[in-house]
C-alpha positions in Angstrom: -188.9 -217.1 63.3 -188.1 -219.9 65.7 -185.3 -222.3 64.5 -183.9 -225.5 65.9 -180.4 -226.7 65.3 -179.7 -230.4 65.6 -176.1 -231.2 66.6 -175.3 -234.9 66.7 -172.9 -237.7 65.7 -173.7 -239.5 62.4 -173.6 -243.2 61.5 -171.1 -243.7 58.8 -172.7 -244.4 55.4 -175.9 -245.6 56.9 -178.9 -243.5 55.7 -181.6 -245.5 57.4 -179.9 -245.4 60.8 -179.4 -241.6 60.5 -182.9 -240.9 59.4 -184.2 -243.0 62.3 -181.9 -241.2 64.7 -183.0 -237.7 63.6 -186.6 -238.7 63.5 -186.3 -239.4 67.3 -184.5 -236.1 67.8 -187.1 -234.2 65.9 -189.9 -235.9 67.8 -188.3 -234.7 71.1 -188.6 -231.0 70.1 -191.0 -229.8 72.8 -192.2 -226.6 71.2 -193.3 -225.5 67.8 -190.5 -224.3 65.5 -190.5 -222.9 62.0 -187.2 -224.4 60.8 -185.2 -227.5 61.6 -181.5 -227.5 60.4 -179.5 -230.8 60.1 -175.8 -231.1 59.3 -174.2 -231.6 55.9 -174.6 -235.2 54.5 -176.7 -236.0 57.5 -177.6 -239.4 56.1 -174.0 -240.6 55.6 -171.3 -238.4 57.0 -168.8 -236.8 54.6 -168.2 -239.8 52.4 -166.2 -239.9 49.1 -168.1 -243.1 48.2 -171.3 -241.6 46.7 -172.3 -244.8 44.9 -172.8 -246.5 48.3 -175.3 -243.9 49.7 -176.7 -241.9 46.7 -180.4 -241.6 46.2 -182.6 -239.9 43.7 -184.9 -237.0 44.4 -187.8 -239.6 44.6 -185.9 -241.7 47.1 -186.4 -242.5 50.8 -184.4 -239.6 52.3 -186.3 -236.9 50.4 -189.6 -238.6 51.2 -188.5 -238.8 54.9 -187.8 -235.1 54.9 -191.2 -234.3 53.3 -192.8 -236.5 56.0 -191.0 -234.8 58.8 -191.8 -231.3 57.5 -195.5 -232.3 57.3 -195.6 -233.8 60.8 -193.8 -230.9 62.4 -195.2 -228.1 60.2 -191.7 -226.8 60.0 -189.3 -226.5 57.1 -186.4 -228.9 57.3 -183.0 -228.6 55.6 -179.7 -230.5 55.4 -177.6 -232.1 52.6 -177.7 -235.6 51.2 -175.9 -237.4 48.3 -178.2 -237.2 45.3 -177.8 -239.0 42.0 -179.0 -237.2 38.8 -178.4 -239.1 35.6 -175.3 -240.7 37.0 -173.8 -237.5 38.4 -173.5 -237.2 42.2 -174.3 -233.9 44.0 -173.8 -232.8 47.6 -177.3 -231.3 47.6 -178.8 -229.1 50.2 -182.5 -229.7 50.4 -184.9 -227.2 51.9 -188.3 -228.9 52.3 -191.5 -227.0 53.3 -194.4 -228.5 55.2 -196.4 -228.2 51.9 -194.0 -230.6 50.3 -192.4 -228.0 48.1 -188.6 -228.7 47.8 -185.9 -226.2 47.0 -182.3 -227.3 46.5 -178.8 -226.0 46.2 -175.9 -228.1 44.9 -172.6 -227.3 46.7 -170.5 -225.0 44.6 -167.2 -225.2 46.4 -166.2 -228.8 46.5 -163.6 -229.7 49.1 -160.6 -230.7 46.9 -158.4 -231.5 49.9 -160.6 -234.6 50.5 -161.2 -235.2 46.8 -164.8 -234.1 46.8 -164.2 -232.5 43.4 -163.3 -235.9 42.0 -166.5 -237.7 43.1 -169.1 -235.0 43.0 -170.4 -232.4 40.5 -170.3 -228.8 41.5 -173.3 -226.6 41.5 -173.3 -223.2 39.8 -176.4 -221.4 41.1 -176.9 -219.6 44.3 -180.2 -220.3 46.0 -182.4 -217.7 47.8 -185.6 -218.9 49.4 -188.4 -216.8 50.7 -190.0 -218.5 53.8 -192.2 -216.9 56.4 -191.1 -213.4 55.7 -187.4 -214.2 55.7 -185.1 -214.5 52.7 -182.7 -217.4 53.1 -179.3 -217.9 51.4 -178.5 -221.6 51.7 -174.9 -222.8 51.5 -172.7 -225.7 52.5 -169.5 -226.2 54.5 -166.5 -225.3 52.3 -168.6 -222.4 50.8 -167.9 -220.6 54.1 -164.4 -219.9 53.0 -165.5 -218.0 49.8 -167.1 -214.7 50.7 -167.6 -213.4 47.2 -170.1 -216.2 46.4 -172.1 -215.5 49.6 -172.0 -211.7 49.3 -175.4 -210.2 50.1 -176.3 -208.7 46.7 -179.9 -210.1 47.0 -180.7 -208.3 50.4 -181.3 -211.7 52.0 -181.9 -211.8 55.8 -180.3 -215.1 56.8 -177.3 -217.2 55.8 -177.4 -221.0 56.5 -174.3 -223.1 56.4 -174.6 -226.9 57.1 -171.3 -228.7 57.5 -169.0 -231.5 58.4 -166.2 -229.2 59.7 -163.4 -231.1 61.5 -161.9 -230.3 64.9 -158.4 -229.2 63.8 -160.0 -226.2 61.9 -162.9 -225.4 64.1 -161.5 -222.0 65.1 -161.8 -221.0 61.4 -165.4 -222.1 61.4 -166.2 -219.9 64.4 -164.4 -216.8 63.0 -165.8 -217.1 59.4 -169.4 -217.5 60.6 -169.1 -214.3 62.5 -167.4 -212.6 59.5 -170.1 -213.6 57.1 -172.7 -212.2 59.5 -171.0 -208.9 60.0 -170.0 -208.3 56.3 -173.5 -209.2 55.0 -175.5 -207.6 57.8 -177.6 -210.7 58.4 -178.3 -213.6 60.7 -176.0 -216.6 60.1 -176.8 -220.2 61.2 -174.0 -222.8 61.2 -174.8 -226.5 61.9 -172.0 -228.9 62.3 -171.8 -232.6 63.4 -170.2 -234.4 66.3 -168.1 -237.6 66.6 -165.8 -239.5 64.3 -166.4 -240.5 60.7 -165.2 -243.5 58.8 -161.9 -241.9 58.1 -161.3 -241.2 61.8 -161.8 -237.5 61.4 -163.2 -235.9 64.6 -166.0 -233.3 64.7 -166.7 -231.2 67.7 -169.9 -229.3 66.7 -169.8 -225.6 67.4 -173.3 -225.2 65.8 -174.3 -221.6 66.4 -176.4 -218.6 65.4 -174.9 -215.1 65.0 -176.7 -211.8 64.5 -175.7 -209.0 62.1 -173.3 -207.4 64.5 -171.5 -210.7 65.3 -173.2 -211.4 68.6 -174.1 -215.0 69.5 -177.8 -215.9 69.8 -176.7 -219.5 70.2 -173.0 -219.9 71.3 -170.8 -222.7 70.0 -171.1 -225.9 72.0 -169.4 -229.4 71.8 -172.4 -231.1 73.4 -175.0 -233.2 71.5 -178.3 -231.4 71.6 -181.2 -229.4 70.0 -180.5 -225.7 70.2 -183.5 -223.3 69.7 -183.7 -219.6 69.3 -185.9 -216.9 67.8 -184.9 -214.5 65.1 -186.4 -211.1 64.9 -186.4 -209.6 61.4 -187.5 -206.1 62.5 -184.6 -205.6 64.9 -182.1 -206.8 62.2 -183.6 -204.4 59.7 -183.5 -201.5 62.1 -179.7 -202.2 62.6 -179.2 -202.6 58.9 -181.0 -199.3 58.1 -179.1 -197.5 60.9 -175.7 -198.8 59.9 -176.2 -198.8 56.1 -172.9 -200.6 55.3 -174.5 -202.6 52.5 -175.1 -199.4 50.6 -171.3 -199.2 50.0 -170.8 -202.8 48.8 -168.9 -203.4 45.6 -170.7 -204.3 42.4 -169.3 -207.5 40.8 -170.3 -210.6 38.9 -169.4 -214.2 39.8 -168.0 -216.2 36.9 -168.7 -219.9 36.5 
């Protein structure tokens, strides 16, 4: 599976400008890919003003993602602020070229910034089957909570999209490697660049890590489109040879 990670600055609370920007980026991808990954809240930045940017599932951002997936014949994912019956969700959307949409509502809301006061937490883990890979799709602060992401479904690939700030970027690097190693899977992390409306700085470090903690895409602070190919067979050979998941603990996550 060939994946493209889009690392870029975001326009603060400006969905149209961000969609236009990413449309140009996507158009510049020079080779066919299977998956395009955008940052968390790619239409707005990590805003605590959901009323200003929220859309419904029938809104322009979801329609834009469906159109981009159709044009590129690649799945596309990232989170946006979604309004459902007056409740706001930081919703990860995974849109297929066929127009089918899967979504995951961020479970671990970032209380340090007050996200838990403005948004409603999700409760359900999402596993998506796509082109022979099983994806587990998570968002930013979820990275700090390994129990929820534990590989009890035998998924092949973890995806974290984020607005992870510069002062804690070493934790981002370490935890992405840890999630790969403990779950014996590929892990994708896509983070943004630049400053947001609260003057928080973001330095990217988007990356792809294999099941032994090796970089397929190493962290970078440059704007860009980073592409790599994931090989399921080689991962499964390693997983079968080093059968660490056979010894995992049995547990149940409580709501």
